[in-house]
N, C-alpha and C positions, 0 to 999 in steps of 0.2 A: 504493500500499499503505499502511497506517496503522500508527502506533507510538504505544504508550503508555507514556510515561515516568512511571510510577506514583508515583517517589518524587523526581521532578523530574530535570531536564537542564539544562546550562548553555545560554545562548542561542547560543553559536557552534556547540554541536551541533545545536539546533533548526535554524539556519539552514543548516547542512550539509546536513543530511538533507532540508529543505525544496527547496534548490536541485537535489537529486537526484531530487525528484519525490515525496518521502515526505509524508504529512499526520502531524503530530506533536501528540498530545494530552498536556498535563501535568495533567490533572485526576487529583487524588487519589482513587482509588476503595478504599472499606473492604474489607478482607480477605475478608470472606465475600460480598462482591458481584463480587470480581475475575472469577471464571470467566463470569458473566453478562454482564458489561460487555464482556469480550473478544470472546465470542460476538455478541451483539448489534450491537457496532459494527464487526465484522469485522476485528479487530485481527491483524495478522500477527507483530508484535514486541511483546514487553513488557520494559520496562527497570525495574530495581529498584535499591535501594541495601540498606540494612539494616533497612528498616522493614516491607518488604512479603516475604512468603514466597510460593514458587511449589514447591508440593509435589505429590505424584503425584496426588491428586484434581484439582486446577486442570489438570495436564498431561492427564488423562484427558478431563476435561471440555471441552477446547478443541481439538479435532482439527485446526484450521486454523492453529494458532500455529506459527510457523516458527523465530522466535529467541528465547530469554530471555537478556537481557544483566543482567550485575551491574557498577554503576559502583564498582568498587573491587577488592579483592583476593579475600577470603574469599567461598566460595560455599556456606557451610553453611546459608544460607536457601533453597538452591534444590537439588531432586532431581535432581542433575546428571546422574549414571548412567542413571537412570529415563528422564530427557527425551532422552537421546542414544538410548537404545534405542528410543525411539519415534519417532525420526528428527528431533527438534528439534534445533537448534544451541543450545549454551550458550557464551556469551562473556563475558569480563570484562577489566578493565584494571589488570594486575598491577604496571606500571611506573608508572602516571600519578600515585600519592598517594605514592610513597616518600619524596620531599622533604619533603612537608607532615607526614606522620606523625613523620619524624626530627625536624623541628623541634619539634613538640609534645612529643617526649620530653624535648628540652633545656628547653622551657619549664617542665616538671615539675621537672626536676633543679635549675634555677638557682631555681626556686620553694622547692623542699625545702631547699638548703643554705644559703639566706638567710632560712627562715622566713616566706617570703611567705604560704604558705597560713594561717598563724595570724594574722601581723599585718594582712593585709587582712580579717581578721574583726573584728579587735580595735581597729585605729585609728580605725574611724568611731564606735565605742562608747565609747572611753575615751582617744582620742589628745588631746583638749583638757583632760583633768583628770589624766592618768597618763602623759602624755608620757614622763618620765625612767624610770619603771618600765619602760615598754614597750621603751623604748631598752637599757636592762639586759638585759631579757629575751630580746633579738632579737641581742645582741652577740656572739654566740659562732658566728657563721656561719663555713663552711668553704670553701676554693676548690675548683674542680674541677680546675685545672690541677695536673698531677702526679699525681692519684689514678688508679685503674685502674677502667675500665669493662667490665664483663662483659656480652657481649651473646649471649642464648640464641636462636638461630635467625639463620643467617648469609645469608639470602637478600637480596633487593632493598633491603628496608627497613631490615635489620640493617647491611647495608653503608653505607646513606647515614647511618645513626646513627654509625658508626665514622669514615667522613668528618669529620663534624662534631666528633666527639670529639678526633681527631687535630689538627684545626684549633684546636681550644681547648687543646691541650696535655696530653691525657690518654693514658694507657697503655690499649690496647684488648686485651681477651682475648675469644676467642669460641668457642662451640659450637654444632655443627649435625651431625645423624646424617647428612646426606647431602652435605655440603661439607667438603673437606679443608684447602682454602686458597683464599685469594681475593686479587686484587690491588684496591688502594684507592687511587684517583686523587684526590689533593687538589689542586685548581686555585686558581691565584692571579690577580693582576692581569697585564695584558699577555701572556697565553697561557703563563705559567710554571706548571708542576705538578711534583708528586713522585708517584712510584708507591710503595707500601708494600705489601708481602705479609705477609698474615696467616694463619697456620696456625691450624686450628682445635685445641682442647683437649677433653678430657674434660669433662662436665658437673661433675663433682666439682671439677676444677680450677679451674673459672670460679666456683663457688660459694665456694671456700675462699679465692681471692685478690681477689676483686672488692670495691672500696669502694661501687660502685654498679652494680646489676644492672638490665637492660631486656630485656623479652620480646618476640620476634617470630617467633611460631609460630601455625600453623593451631589451630582448634578441634581438641580431643582427647577421646577418652573419659574419659582419667584427668587429675588435676592434673599440671601440671608442675612446679609448686612447691606442697609442702605440708609438713608437720612435719618430715619428715626432712630436706628441702631446707633449711629455715630453720635447723635445728639445725648444718648445716655452715657455713652462712655466718658471715662476720665479725660482731663485735657491733657494732651502729650502721650497718649497711649501709643503703642508700637502695635501694628498688624502684620500678620504673615499669613498668606493664602499659598498653600501647596496643596491643596485639594483638588478643585475642578474650576475651571474658567466660567464665571458667569454667576458665581455664588456672592460676589461683592459688586455692588454698583460702583463702577470705575470711576463715573462723572463724579460721584459723591464723594468717593475716595480722594479724587483730586482737590474737591472743594475742602475736604477735611484737612488735607496736607496743607493746602495754601493758607488756612485759617489758624494752623497750628494745634487744631484739635487732635490730630494724629502727627506724631513727631516723624516717624518713618513707616514705610511699608516694605515687606519684602515679598515679592511676588514671582511664583515657579510657573504659575496657570494664568490664562488671560480670558477675557471675555470674548475677543475677536481672534483667538487663536486659529491658525498660526500666522496671522499678520496683528499683532497687537497694534492698539492705538498709538499713535505718534504722542500724544499726551502724556500716556504712561511710560513709553520709553525714554523720552527726554525729562521726565521729572527728576530733578536732582535729589530728591528725597526717598527714591524708590530703590532698592536693591533687587535687580533683575536675574533670574536664570531661565533659560528656555525649556520648561517643562522636564527637568531632569531628577525629579524626585527619587526614581526608581532606579537611576542609571548609575550605579556602582557595579563593579566587577563582581561583588559578593550577592547582591541582589539579583544581577542576571543569571548567575549560576544556578541560585536556588529557583529562580523563575523556569529556566530551561528544564531543570530536572523535576520540577513538580508538574509541568506541563508534559512532559515525557511519561512520568509515572500515570497521569491520569488518562492519556491516550492510550497506554498500553492496557490498562486496566479495564478501559471501554471495549476497545476493540479485539484485543487478543483473547481477553476472557470469553467474549461472546463467540469468537472463532472457535475455541477449544470447545 
């Protein structure tokens, strides 16, 4: 059986599938040619990340497709319910990238509190002529230790973020419509660890009391953070979105940055991805990354191996 990993897959995932007898292609097929390629090459499994979409039209056009796999958490680029109605398995890897996304959140937080988003732009330009001025400009950073981090969405990634925050010495407050409380295990050297139970609060409580806010929610019809939510937040709050584009109203975010309501933002996902608004890209108070939350070697290895395991379980078990 043939597997098309249209947005790539780790070498460990390829090797795992090939050992089981699958033929794996990592050819990147243009979106408009995807259905033709699947049919002409008798593809049984198509694997995507965020770049490729698998909508109703592709599913209808490819009757021999058995599995659609998403290397990551969110599956808003796949018509999941429709595929399953048609008897196509849809799989993803919800746990594989949690640590990587959580660490990127803190990369943005550390960048924000020490003005790295701005100093990294200005030091190459003026560092040799205005060193003392730049030093003064960036000399009012703050520490994360002792501050309150608000986590909106307390699933796997939100809990990994909480774990790092506790290790850094932050206070954690969280909100989630479906989670009442969660045990966070913080591990240390020599097998030592502590468990901390965090009970979730209302959205309003999180917005009111957080010094920094990070989002970990799926794509939604409406904004999770808009003008009303910004108005409730503390003055000078920092905001990070490494979840999905469109959960933060970016027009209101720019307004909040301009007014000083929000001191800085870290964005890994964008409302108009993959062509983010110029007002976002050029804003001097935003730390920017191009949707790389899961893009670490370790996470990609875990994703590839987890996809391979699920594919073998679904197809080889049935075959046997």
